[in-house]
Wavefront OBJ file of the C-alpha trace (Angstrom):
o trace
v 84.718 -55.619 -70.149
v 85.018 -51.927 -69.457
v 82.927 -49.276 -71.204
v 85.685 -48.356 -73.679
v 86.199 -52.000 -74.675
v 82.444 -52.513 -75.077
v 82.093 -49.345 -77.164
v 85.002 -50.405 -79.392
v 83.531 -53.895 -79.840
v 80.129 -52.445 -80.748
v 81.700 -50.014 -83.220
v 83.588 -52.875 -84.880
v 80.390 -54.903 -85.081
v 78.501 -51.990 -86.690
v 81.304 -51.507 -89.203
v 81.328 -55.248 -90.001
v 77.542 -55.413 -90.526
v 77.594 -52.191 -92.555
v 80.222 -53.720 -94.856
v 78.124 -56.868 -95.187
v 75.022 -54.835 -96.005
v 76.895 -53.030 -98.770
v 78.131 -56.352 -100.183
v 74.654 -57.880 -99.941
v 73.191 -54.839 -101.696
v 75.693 -55.135 -104.572
v 74.942 -58.860 -104.853
v 71.193 -58.196 -104.900
v 71.475 -55.487 -107.561
v 73.559 -57.822 -109.754
v 71.006 -60.624 -109.411
v 68.152 -58.240 -110.272
v 70.020 -57.003 -113.347
v 70.494 -60.568 -114.581
v 66.825 -61.407 -113.891
v 65.396 -58.156 -115.324
v 63.879 -59.844 -118.406
v 62.068 -62.539 -116.434
v 58.297 -62.100 -116.043
v 58.403 -63.683 -112.587
v 61.024 -64.602 -109.986
v 60.846 -66.965 -107.005
v 63.126 -65.548 -104.278
v 64.226 -68.560 -102.205
v 65.499 -67.383 -98.830
v 63.994 -63.955 -99.439
v 64.848 -62.509 -96.022
v 63.673 -58.889 -95.944
v 62.930 -59.111 -99.699
v 65.456 -56.583 -101.031
v 65.461 -58.316 -104.437
v 61.820 -57.310 -104.962
v 62.819 -53.636 -104.801
v 65.426 -53.987 -107.571
v 63.355 -56.017 -110.032
v 61.509 -54.097 -112.758
v 57.965 -52.962 -111.978
v 55.465 -55.601 -113.003
v 57.764 -58.567 -112.301
v 55.832 -61.242 -110.410
v 57.683 -61.797 -107.159
v 57.246 -64.925 -105.024
v 58.963 -64.761 -101.596
v 60.075 -68.076 -100.046
v 61.651 -68.418 -96.613
v 61.881 -70.612 -93.531
v 59.960 -67.954 -91.545
v 56.961 -65.818 -92.450
v 58.209 -62.605 -94.030
v 54.742 -61.191 -94.656
v 51.820 -61.669 -97.039
v 52.478 -64.162 -99.798
v 55.517 -65.790 -98.212
v 55.755 -69.476 -99.094
v 57.113 -71.240 -96.023
v 59.634 -74.024 -96.507
v 62.656 -75.433 -94.719
v 65.132 -76.428 -97.420
v 66.790 -78.872 -95.006
v 63.575 -80.702 -94.151
v 60.920 -80.079 -96.812
v 60.877 -80.650 -100.543
v 60.939 -77.402 -102.476
v 57.330 -76.584 -103.443
v 56.448 -76.481 -107.135
v 56.179 -73.035 -108.700
v 54.861 -71.784 -112.023
v 57.672 -69.271 -112.513
v 60.619 -70.013 -114.810
v 63.276 -68.196 -112.771
v 64.516 -68.258 -109.174
v 67.068 -66.461 -107.033
v 68.935 -67.816 -104.006
v 71.167 -65.207 -102.423
v 73.001 -66.057 -99.223
v 71.202 -69.386 -98.813
v 73.250 -72.235 -100.296
v 75.799 -72.188 -97.441
v 73.061 -73.210 -94.976
v 71.550 -76.144 -96.913
v 72.692 -79.590 -95.793
v 72.119 -81.558 -99.023
v 73.250 -79.526 -102.029
v 72.782 -82.253 -104.682
v 69.152 -82.653 -103.515
v 68.581 -78.885 -103.586
v 70.187 -78.430 -107.008
v 68.037 -81.275 -108.398
v 64.868 -79.702 -106.960
v 65.788 -76.361 -108.528
v 65.555 -78.048 -111.941
v 61.858 -77.078 -111.966
v 63.199 -73.659 -113.063
v 64.822 -72.862 -116.397
v 67.088 -70.337 -114.762
v 68.533 -69.757 -111.285
v 70.723 -66.937 -110.020
v 72.493 -67.883 -106.812
v 75.387 -66.771 -104.666
v 77.974 -68.828 -102.854
v 80.838 -68.080 -100.462
v 83.661 -70.357 -101.536
v 86.001 -72.019 -99.074
v 88.643 -69.388 -99.811
v 86.552 -66.846 -97.919
v 87.518 -68.759 -94.774
v 90.780 -66.827 -94.676
v 88.890 -63.537 -94.669
v 86.602 -64.727 -91.871
v 89.524 -65.923 -89.788
v 91.031 -62.474 -90.149
v 87.824 -61.144 -88.611
v 88.227 -63.682 -85.771
v 85.290 -65.762 -86.933
v 85.185 -69.422 -87.864
v 83.148 -70.930 -90.692
v 80.977 -72.893 -88.251
v 80.332 -69.780 -86.178
v 78.489 -68.314 -89.157
v 76.778 -71.712 -89.585
v 78.112 -72.387 -93.062
v 77.907 -76.080 -93.804
v 80.177 -76.393 -96.870
v 83.773 -75.797 -97.837
v 83.597 -75.999 -101.637
v 86.096 -74.149 -103.743
v 84.978 -72.696 -107.097
v 85.863 -75.790 -109.175
v 84.216 -78.269 -106.826
v 81.121 -76.065 -106.545
v 80.910 -75.799 -110.352
v 81.102 -79.611 -110.620
v 78.218 -79.976 -108.140
v 76.104 -77.640 -110.260
v 77.030 -79.355 -113.522
v 76.305 -82.841 -112.105
v 72.829 -81.602 -111.174
v 72.200 -80.465 -114.750
v 73.084 -76.771 -114.543
v 75.166 -74.793 -117.012
v 77.021 -71.799 -115.612
v 76.286 -68.996 -118.073
v 78.069 -66.285 -116.097
v 79.880 -65.922 -112.828
v 80.519 -62.602 -111.139
v 82.882 -62.064 -108.223
v 81.105 -60.072 -105.521
v 84.192 -59.922 -103.303
v 87.049 -62.209 -102.282
v 85.612 -65.704 -101.987
v 82.015 -64.831 -102.900
v 80.530 -65.252 -106.344
v 77.133 -64.974 -107.928
v 76.166 -67.458 -110.644
v 73.685 -67.201 -113.515
v 72.590 -70.774 -114.245
v 70.517 -72.374 -117.005
v 69.054 -75.853 -116.854
v 70.647 -78.173 -119.403
v 68.352 -80.307 -121.545
l 1 2 3 4 5 6 7 8 9 10 11 12 13 14 15 16 17 18 19 20 21 22 23 24 25 26 27 28 29 30 31 32 33 34 35 36 37 38 39 40 41 42 43 44 45 46 47 48 49 50 51 52 53 54 55 56 57 58 59 60 61 62 63 64 65 66 67 68 69 70 71 72 73 74 75 76 77 78 79 80 81 82 83 84 85 86 87 88 89 90 91 92 93 94 95 96 97 98 99 100 101 102 103 104 105 106 107 108 109 110 111 112 113 114 115 116 117 118 119 120 121 122 123 124 125 126 127 128 129 130 131 132 133 134 135 136 137 138 139 140 141 142 143 144 145 146 147 148 149 150 151 152 153 154 155 156 157 158 159 160 161 162 163 164 165 166 167 168 169 170 171 172 173 174 175 176 177 178 179 180
């Protein structure tokens, strides 16, 4: 590659990641708004913990991730370990579900919470990714569920979809309540 090609590729990459960051920020703000009345929130797949910054002051925040993100991080690998038990009633999972191998197992383990807010990139987003010259497996997504199939998975695991918000084409955020 010549210098001009490399510079163009890097500029495209920066633009792509900037667009993702904006989308992730909107998704995080929406989740925080839905969880604002909860006294405590377990953030599964917390990453750099942006959700903590949008929750109201005084909200107990429990970060969970596959790697140590700092003090208080509960370490767990959702593909290998059972989800630890928590005392909080609410959880968030933003940008995580696509990487979990056994969704029915995960959704059953989430039943320890009364409420879960999670995001999911539906199979229809594949068209958008192809337009960006990516493939679903190149971003390590493990599932290809459309909205109806994904909703059935949640319902079979005992979750009621209270609200669904479209973040962008193919991506939605769900506000779930455990059914009795």
